[in-house]
Structure formats: C-alpha cells, structure tokens
C-alpha positions as CSV (number, residue, x, y, z in Angstrom):
1,M,-7.8,30.5,-5.0
2,S,-8.1,26.9,-5.1
3,K,-4.7,25.4,-6.2
4,L,-6.2,22.2,-7.7
5,A,-8.9,24.4,-9.6
6,G,-10.2,22.3,-12.6
7,K,-7.5,20.1,-12.3
8,V,-9.1,16.6,-13.4
9,A,-7.9,13.3,-10.7
10,L,-8.2,9.9,-11.0
11,V,-8.4,8.1,-7.9
12,S,-8.9,4.5,-7.6
13,G,-10.4,2.3,-4.3
14,S,-11.8,6.0,-3.2
15,G,-15.3,4.3,-2.4
16,R,-14.1,3.7,1.4
17,G,-11.2,4.5,3.5
18,I,-7.9,6.3,2.5
19,G,-8.7,6.4,-0.9
20,R,-12.0,8.2,0.3
21,E,-10.1,11.0,2.1
22,I,-8.0,11.5,-0.9
23,A,-10.8,12.2,-3.1
24,L,-12.4,14.1,-0.6
25,K,-8.8,16.2,0.2
26,L,-8.5,16.9,-3.5
27,A,-12.2,17.7,-4.3
28,S,-12.2,20.1,-1.3
29,D,-9.2,22.4,-2.8
30,G,-11.5,22.2,-6.3
31,A,-10.3,19.3,-7.8
32,L,-12.7,17.5,-10.6
33,V,-12.8,13.6,-9.3
34,V,-13.3,10.3,-11.1
35,V,-14.3,8.2,-8.2
36,N,-13.9,4.0,-8.2
37,D,-15.1,1.1,-6.0
38,L,-16.2,-2.3,-6.4
39,D,-19.7,-1.4,-5.5
40,A,-21.8,1.5,-6.8
41,D,-23.2,3.1,-3.3
42,P,-19.7,4.1,-1.8
43,A,-18.6,5.5,-5.0
44,N,-22.0,7.2,-5.6
45,Q,-21.9,8.7,-2.0
46,V,-18.6,10.0,-2.3
47,V,-19.6,11.2,-5.5
48,A,-22.8,13.3,-3.7
49,D,-20.3,14.3,-1.0
50,I,-18.0,15.9,-3.5
51,K,-21.0,17.7,-4.9
52,A,-21.7,18.9,-1.9
53,L,-18.3,20.2,-1.3
54,G,-19.0,22.5,-4.3
55,S,-16.8,20.4,-6.7
56,D,-18.0,17.6,-9.2
57,A,-17.4,14.2,-9.5
58,V,-18.4,11.0,-11.6
59,A,-18.1,7.3,-10.5
60,C,-16.5,4.5,-12.1
61,I,-17.5,1.5,-11.1
62,G,-15.7,-2.1,-11.1
63,S,-12.6,-3.9,-10.1
64,V,-9.2,-2.1,-11.1
65,T,-8.2,-5.9,-12.3
66,E,-10.5,-6.3,-14.7
67,K,-8.4,-6.1,-18.4
68,D,-10.1,-3.3,-19.9
69,F,-10.6,-1.3,-16.7
70,G,-7.7,0.7,-17.4
71,E,-8.9,2.1,-20.5
72,R,-12.4,2.9,-18.9
73,F,-11.1,4.6,-16.0
74,V,-9.3,6.8,-18.3
75,K,-11.6,7.4,-20.7
76,T,-14.4,8.2,-17.7
77,A,-12.0,11.6,-16.7
78,V,-11.0,12.7,-20.5
79,E,-14.9,12.0,-21.5
80,S,-16.6,13.9,-18.8
81,F,-14.4,16.4,-17.7
82,G,-12.0,17.0,-20.9
83,G,-8.7,16.5,-19.0
84,L,-6.6,14.2,-16.9
85,D,-3.9,16.2,-14.5
86,I,-3.8,13.5,-11.6
87,I,-3.7,9.8,-10.7
88,V,-3.8,8.7,-7.8
89,N,-3.5,4.3,-7.6
90,N,-4.4,3.6,-4.3
91,A,-7.2,1.0,-4.6
92,G,-6.0,-2.8,-2.8
93,Y,-6.1,-4.8,0.2
94,T,-3.8,-7.4,1.9
95,W,-4.3,-11.1,1.6
96,D,-1.4,-12.5,4.0
97,N,-0.4,-15.5,4.2
98,L,3.2,-17.6,5.3
99,V,4.7,-18.5,1.7
100,Q,4.5,-22.3,2.8
101,K,0.7,-21.7,3.0
102,M,0.7,-19.3,0.5
103,D,-0.7,-20.5,-3.1
104,D,-0.9,-19.2,-7.1
105,E,-4.1,-17.2,-6.3
106,Q,-2.9,-15.2,-3.4
107,W,-0.1,-14.1,-5.0
108,Y,-1.4,-13.2,-8.1
109,A,-3.8,-11.6,-6.4
110,M,-1.9,-9.2,-4.6
111,I,0.1,-8.6,-8.0
112,D,-2.8,-8.0,-9.9
113,V,-4.5,-5.4,-8.0
114,H,-1.1,-3.8,-6.2
115,M,0.9,-3.5,-9.9
116,T,-1.0,-4.5,-12.9
117,A,-3.9,-2.8,-12.0
118,P,-1.7,0.4,-11.8
119,Y,0.4,-0.5,-15.0
120,R,-3.3,-0.5,-16.6
121,I,-4.2,2.5,-15.9
122,L,-1.1,4.6,-16.2
123,K,-0.6,2.8,-19.8
124,A,-3.9,4.0,-20.7
125,A,-3.2,7.3,-19.3
126,Q,0.3,7.5,-21.6
127,P,-1.4,8.4,-24.8
128,Y,-3.1,11.3,-23.3
129,L,-0.4,13.0,-21.7
130,K,1.6,13.2,-24.0
131,K,-1.2,14.8,-26.3
132,F,-1.9,17.2,-23.2
133,H,1.7,18.4,-23.4
134,S,2.1,18.4,-26.5
135,Q,-0.3,21.1,-26.8
136,E,0.7,23.2,-24.0
137,K,4.4,22.9,-25.4
138,E,2.8,24.4,-29.0
139,A,1.0,27.3,-27.5
140,G,4.1,27.9,-24.9
141,T,2.3,26.9,-21.5
142,E,4.1,24.8,-19.0
143,I,1.5,22.6,-16.9
144,Y,2.7,19.4,-14.4
145,R,0.9,16.7,-14.1
146,K,1.4,14.3,-10.9
147,V,1.1,10.5,-10.4
148,V,1.0,9.4,-6.8
149,N,1.2,5.5,-6.5
150,V,0.8,4.1,-2.9
151,S,3.6,1.9,-1.5
152,S,3.9,-0.1,1.9
153,V,6.8,0.2,4.4
154,S,6.0,-3.7,4.0
155,G,7.1,-2.9,0.6
156,L,10.4,-0.9,1.3
157,N,11.6,-3.4,4.6
158,G,9.4,-6.3,3.8
159,N,7.1,-7.9,7.1
160,P,6.8,-11.9,7.6
161,G,3.2,-13.1,6.4
162,Q,3.0,-10.8,3.7
163,L,5.3,-12.0,1.0
164,A,3.1,-11.1,-1.9
165,Y,1.7,-8.2,-0.8
166,S,5.2,-6.7,0.0
167,A,6.6,-7.9,-3.2
168,A,3.9,-6.0,-5.1
169,K,4.7,-2.8,-2.8
170,A,8.2,-2.8,-3.6
171,G,7.5,-3.2,-7.6
172,V,5.2,0.2,-6.9
173,V,8.4,1.8,-5.8
174,G,10.4,0.6,-8.9
175,M,7.5,1.8,-11.4
176,T,7.6,5.2,-9.3
177,K,11.4,5.3,-10.5
178,T,11.2,4.3,-13.9
179,L,8.0,6.1,-15.2
180,C,9.3,9.3,-13.4
181,K,12.5,8.6,-16.1
182,E,10.1,8.1,-18.9
183,W,7.5,10.6,-18.5
184,G,9.7,13.4,-17.0
185,R,9.6,14.9,-20.8
186,Y,6.2,15.0,-20.5
187,N,6.2,17.5,-17.1
188,V,4.7,14.4,-15.2
189,N,6.1,13.7,-11.4
190,V,5.8,10.7,-10.7
191,N,5.6,9.8,-6.6
192,A,4.6,7.6,-4.3
193,V,3.8,7.3,-0.7
194,A,4.4,4.3,1.6
195,F,2.0,3.9,4.3
196,G,3.0,2.9,7.8
197,F,0.2,1.9,9.9
198,I,-3.3,3.7,9.0
199,Q,-6.8,2.9,10.5
200,T,-8.7,1.2,8.0
201,R,-11.0,-1.3,8.4
202,L,-7.9,-3.8,7.2
203,T,-6.2,-2.4,10.2
204,A,-9.2,-2.5,12.8
205,A,-8.7,-3.6,16.0
206,V,-10.9,-7.2,16.2
207,S,-11.8,-9.4,18.9
208,D,-13.0,-12.5,16.7
209,E,-12.4,-12.8,13.1
210,S,-13.6,-9.9,10.7
211,T,-13.5,-10.5,6.4
212,I,-14.1,-8.6,3.7
213,N,-15.6,-9.7,0.4
214,V,-12.9,-9.2,-2.6
215,Q,-14.5,-11.2,-5.8
216,G,-16.1,-14.1,-3.8
217,H,-13.2,-14.6,-1.4
218,E,-13.5,-14.1,2.3
219,I,-10.4,-12.9,3.0
220,K,-9.4,-12.0,7.1
221,V,-8.9,-8.5,7.7
222,G,-8.1,-6.6,11.4
223,I,-5.8,-7.4,13.9
224,S,-5.7,-8.5,17.6
225,D,-5.7,-5.8,20.5
226,Q,-2.2,-7.3,21.7
227,V,-0.8,-7.0,18.2
228,L,-2.1,-3.4,18.0
229,R,-0.7,-2.2,21.1
230,M,2.4,-3.3,20.4
231,V,2.8,-1.5,17.1
232,E,1.9,1.5,18.5
233,T,4.6,1.2,20.8
234,M,6.6,1.0,17.8
235,I,5.5,4.2,16.1
236,P,7.5,7.3,17.1
237,L,4.3,9.4,17.3
238,G,3.1,7.4,19.3
239,R,-0.5,6.1,17.2
240,P,-1.9,5.0,13.8
241,G,-2.2,7.5,11.4
242,T,-5.9,8.5,10.3
243,P,-7.5,8.1,6.9
244,K,-7.2,12.5,6.6
245,E,-3.5,12.0,7.3
246,A,-3.0,9.2,5.1
247,A,-4.8,11.2,2.4
248,D,-3.0,14.8,3.4
249,A,0.3,12.9,2.1
250,V,-0.4,12.3,-1.2
251,Y,-2.5,15.9,-1.2
252,L,1.4,17.3,-1.0
253,F,2.6,15.3,-4.3
254,C,-0.3,16.9,-6.3
255,L,0.3,20.6,-5.4
256,P,2.3,23.2,-7.8
257,E,4.8,23.2,-5.1
258,S,6.0,19.2,-5.6
259,N,6.5,20.2,-9.3
260,Y,10.3,19.8,-9.3
261,I,10.0,16.7,-6.8
262,S,9.5,13.5,-8.8
263,G,10.9,9.7,-8.6
264,Q,10.6,10.0,-4.7
265,T,8.9,7.8,-2.3
266,V,8.1,8.9,1.0
267,V,7.0,7.0,4.6
268,V,3.7,8.0,6.2
269,G,4.2,6.6,9.3
270,G,4.5,8.9,12.0
271,G,8.4,7.6,12.1
272,F,7.4,4.1,11.8
273,E,9.3,1.3,10.0
274,L,8.8,-2.3,9.9
C-alpha cells in the first residue's frame, strides 16, 4: 500500500526542476498535490502528469511573494482535498552579487522568496494543523504531518557572491528549528534539506549569458564550464545531483519512518560542502 495514500501536499515552485520532481515523487506514492508555479502552463502540465500517475492534483498559480499567497495556497489544499498533511517550501531562485554591488531590491528579493514566503504559508497553515490535531486527539487517533523546508549549503557555510541568498537560506534553518519546537505539540515534524550542487536551469553550464525572467527582472543564471568542472572535483561522489535525487531526499522526510525526526537539516550534496 502506498505510504502517502490520501495525504494532501503543498509544493511551492513545483512547475519546474526540483519542485516538479518533488510533486511527482509524492504523487507517485499516493499524495494529492497542490502544484504551484509563476506560470500556468508548467503548473498545469505537472497537474496532468500527476493525474496520469493515477493520483490527483490542482494548480495554484502565482508568486509565493504575493502577500495573500500563503492563505490562497493553503485554502486551495483544504477546499480541494479536505486536508493538509505535507508542506514543502521549495520555491526560490538565486540573484547573486557581491555586497558592495548589491542593492536593496536584490537583498529583499532573496529574503522575500526564501524566508517571508515560507513564513506566510506556514502561518496560514497553523490554524488548520491545530484543528486537525485536536479532532484526531479527541477521536483517539495519532497522525503526523510534515513540513520540509529547502535550504542550501550556502546557508550553512556561506558562499562568495551570495550574501542575500546565504542569509535567507540560513534563516530557513532557524525557522525549521523554531517551528519544530512550536509545532511538536500538533504532531508536526519540521525538517529541512540543504541542497548542494543540483543540476537545474539555475546551475546549468553555459557558454554565454543565460537569464530567467522573474517578475520583470532578467536574472543571470548558469555557470561556466570551468567552474562546473571545478565544483565537480569538490564533490566526493564525483558529480552533481539530479533533481530526482533532490526530490528523493524531501520524500524521506514525508514518510511515516520520519515520525520521530524533527528540527533537523540534512545536507543533500553527495558529500559536498562549500
């Protein structure tokens, strides 16, 4: 029997890359998924892919940085599927610069997407988590719910050129540890994964300048072949991770086997640390 059968999962930033693989992994084990992306087309494609697996999904389109997004995201899960069991705060991107070249817009963009957005989603979820736990306690049943926050080795060790990103991802670790202590009484496990070098469009090798558009900003992504080869030599397993491998790590924290693990941050990097 599927271990996540009937579980309702929120996965932010799940129209592409790692988020897409997380949504598909959870759905393949029976979870009902609320898919999110800035753009409708990739989100709707993931919804279709999940339905093809035999599970169910709905899309919640929009930026996680919108002030009302957290409430809308959580309500989509509860109204569509009648519950909320798994929250994966995955959405994000990098916007790198040295401190002397960084402006406030870059700083707050990283803080908003990596810290403020998860805070709002989790705050919106709290009343439902409390209510569901009270109902289950009264009925004499015990159910554990899962929060998995996505951090980075940059947040644990720092990385030149990523001041704002590193600060935000370090904040994710603090958020995880605090909510572990606040939500243990609701039988909620709160953990984090800190990704190392994972192959996505943000880390792809590029020979010329490549960008992504995030709410009107053209942001440079990708790294040179030279840097890629250097990083690969620093990874004990000898290669970057795949989005599927990143998703597998998140999945581990969603299983019943993790019911007594909380407040932890696990590095998912093939042994790589900056």
